[in-house]
Structure formats: C-alpha cells, structure tokens
C-alpha positions, -999 to +999 in steps of 0.1 A: +000+000+000+010+037-002+023+053+029+042+083+041+069+070+064+091+090+088+124+074+099+146+103+105+135+117+072+103+116+052+099+088+026+070+081+003+064+044-001+043+026-027+048-009-014+046-006+024+033-038+040-004-040+047-014-040+083-033-069+098-059-063+125-052-081+158-080-096+178-106-069+186-093-046+159-106-033+125-089-028+092-098+006+080-094+019+044-084+055+047-105+079+026-090+112+036-063+122+061-054+156+076-020+170+085-017+184+120+009+206+137+019+176+157+029+158+125+051+187+117+066+186+152+073+149+148+094+157+117+114+180+139+120+153+165+089+154+188+083+119+204+112+104+184+085+086+163+094+063+134+067+049+112+037+061+092+026+097+101-009+110+106-037+107+131-066+127+116-087+106+092-120+094+079-121+058+065-143+028+057-141-004+077-130-032+055-128-061+080-131-067+117-112-094+136-138-104+162-169-087+175-181-055+158-189-070+123-217-045+120-191-018+114-179-034+081-187-011+053-193+019+076-175+052+074-157+058+106-133+081+125-111+069+152-098+079+186-060+079+185-050+065+220-048+027+223-045+015+259-032-018+272-063-024+292-043-038+321-025-009+339-038+011+368-046+041+345-067+019+321-084+006+352-094+041+361-107+048+326-077+069+317-069+051+285-054+083+270-028+081+298-022+044+297+013+036+309+018+014+279-003+033+254+002+036+217-009+067+198-019+065+162+009+081+140+026+096+171+038+068+194+042+031+187+014+027+161+015+034+123-008+062+114-033+075+088-012+088+059-016+055+042-041+035+023-050+014+054-046+015+092-058-006+121-074+004+153-094-013+181-131-015+173-138+004+205-119+034+191-141+037+161-171+060+157-195+058+127-199+091+108-234+104+101-243+107+064-247+144+066-210+149+074-188+150+043-154+132+042-137+166+042-155+177+074-151+143+091-113+146+090-118+174+116-134+152+142-102+144+161-090+181+164-126+192+171-128+167+199-096+182+213-113+216+212-143+202+231-119+187+257-116+223+271-153+222+281-148+187+296-120+201+318-131+236+327-164+248+342-171+275+317-202+296+322-223+320+301-208+354+305-172+343+313-146+362+294-124+340+273-093+347+253-079+321+228-043+327+218-034+314+183-053+317+151-042+283+137-065+254+130-069+244+167-073+280+179-101+286+154-119+254+164-115+261+201-129+297+197-160+283+179-166+256+205-163+280+235-186+305+218-214+279+221-212+285+259-203+321+263-205+350+238-175+367+254-148+350+233-119+368+217-093+352+194-057+366+191-036+360+161-011+372+135-030+366+103-058+389+092-072+363+068-075+337+096-090+362+120-116+370+093-127+334+095-134+338+132-152+371+126-175+353+101-185+331+131-192+361+153-160+359+173-141+390+184-105+392+172-073+411+181-041+413+161-013+400+184+008+431+180-021+452+193-026+431+225-017+446+258-013+428+292-048+431+304-052+405+331-090+405+326-099+371+312-115+344+333-101+317+309-072+319+285-065+290+261-030+289+248-030+274+213-002+293+196+020+263+189+049+283+204+070+276+235+065+313+244+027+311+244+024+305+281+041+337+289+015+356+270-013+336+286-001+346+321-002+382+311-038+380+301-055+359+327-071+375+357-060+366+393-074+332+402-083+326+366-075+296+345-050+289+317-055+259+294-024+247+276-029+232+242+004+236+224+028+206+220+062+219+206+095+202+202+116+230+216+115+245+251+119+280+264+129+298+296+099+306+317+092+326+348+064+309+367+063+335+395+033+353+380+013+320+381+021+318+418+015+354+427-018+355+408-029+320+420-035+308+384-050+274+377-031+258+348-047+228+329-030+207+304-054+196+276-049+170+249-076+147+234-113+148+238-143+125+233-157+122+197-195+122+202-197+160+209-175+167+179-196+145+156-228+161+169-215+196+164-206+188+128-239+170+120-258+200+134-237+226+117-227+243+150-190+245+139-177+256+106-147+235+095-147+234+057-135+271+055-104+260+073-093+238+045-064+254+026-057+226+001-064+190-008-036+169-023-038+135-040-021+107-021+008+106-046+016+142-036+016+136+001+051+151+006+040+182-012+010+183+012+033+182+042+055+209+028+024+230+022+011+224+057+045+236+071+043+269+052+036+301+072+000+310+075-015+278+061-045+262+077-057+226+072-042+205+044-058+172+035-045+142+017-070+123-005-066+085-006-100+078-023-086+071-058-077+035-049-045+016-047-016+018-071-003-013-088 
C-alpha cells in the first residue's frame, strides 16, 4: 500500500506492508487524512517517532477481527489513543494516559497517511451521512477543542481569550462560543482572523494586544513555546489557563506570575468524539472554510510541505482514488 513513512526523514512508499488487525481490531481503508501541527513537530523530532505519520482521518471499515462486524462497510473516524487495558490508569478509565499506550501516528502505532490502518473496534465511531469526508477529518482536532469544556467549568458570561489563530485555535474559539459570547481570538494573520469574525467571534491582532489580566479563561494554542508567557499576562488573578500547544523545543519561563496571581493551569490534549460529531452534524461549527488545500495521495510530501508553510491552515490528503499497482 501507499504510505508516508518517517524514519529520521520523510519517505513516500508505494509498497509498504499491509497492516493486519489483531483480535478486537478493525482494518480501515483511509479515505482522507489531515495534516496536523503535531505531525510537523514529529518531523522536527517530537516523540522520536518512526513509522507512518498521521492521526486525523476518515475511513471505511474493510474487516473486523472479532466482535463488531456491524461496522464493516461503515464510514468511521477513530480515537487515537490505544490503551493496554491492564495498567492502573486503564483501570481508572484513563486510556489516554495508559502507561503502555500507543498513539496513532505519534507513538508506537503506524498512522493514517496510508491506504490502510488498524485500530481497536472500541476506538471507532460511525460518521453520520450528513458529514462530508472533508469535514469528518476534523473530528479528532474538534474533539480536542471540546476537551476544554470537559476540563473547565465555563459559564455563560465568562470572558475567554484564545491565543493562536491556527487550526486548533479557530476550532476552540468556535466551541467555546457555544457556551459564552465573550470569546476573543488573538492571532497574527488577518485572513485567519476574518474566518473567526465570520463566526461572530471578536478578534485582536497579536501586535495590538496589551497585558490586560482581565480574562476568566485563557486558552494557549499558539504552537509556540512562548505562548504560556502571553497567557499569564492576560488571565485575571485566580483565573484559568488551558495549555494546548505541544512543541519540540523548550523556552525559559518565569512561573512566578502563576504563583502570585494564583492561576490554575490545565494541560489539555484529546477529547471525546461524540460531541464533535454532533456539532458537525448539526452545523454548529464551521470547518470546511479552514481547508487550505487538498492533495492526492501521490503528492503527500508536497502536502506536508504546504502544511508547514507560514499562514497555512488545514491541508488534507485524498486516498479515495484507490490503490496503485
């Protein structure tokens, strides 16, 4: 099968071995895959991952090894964390933090930039007919946006600031606006901020932002190691900062303001899929305007290069044309 493999460098492969589903797993034919900032960080050395990149996808179940045969032929999206089912964290329902976990396309498990992948049946969620393939690719990052609401008690009227006008920042701003109208997005790109404005979200150019310390909640989604510093300058005393960025490099940081202002800091990663699927099916979140380009599978390396260009939003790779001989 075709695959994009990273082993110290990116390599397109036309004859990568087909995966075989283990007991309790499904073989999924990838229809479309998305390129995420995490994929670009892996190329820089994040997680020291070797294998097939990619974790955002929509596909069709080709076969199931064991229970779950009703999924065969269904379009699905998949949660990316695979737990061992035996450790103490799995026993507490914290599969995303399993001591022995694999993460699709990120840690220990080949990913979605390929014709086929495998995942446990329990990780898969059928996609409603009203959601297009292009929109379905956004379920995983949209679930990550909804994770903020799972972790923070946000109330109508709370003042929220989202730092970062990238793909995730734009999704988070839309999700939080479903709870409170007081959402502001900060970024560097007028065209991206215009997308948020179209959704009724206030925007500020980053170079016009002053240290206000007036927001009840600040979500840091800049993709920069320096984003936390800006977040601490904006959150009110005893407010909350949610950290969404995962970056390969570090940066010096003075945490004294977090102590003095008694700030609650919350790390936030993956979220549950049902709220994201429901939001897309009901048209509550606009994701298609975030698509910058769609590349055929044979141009996957060009797609990754495009995704790494400054100012680019979501880039998709289309595997729907079938296998190459």
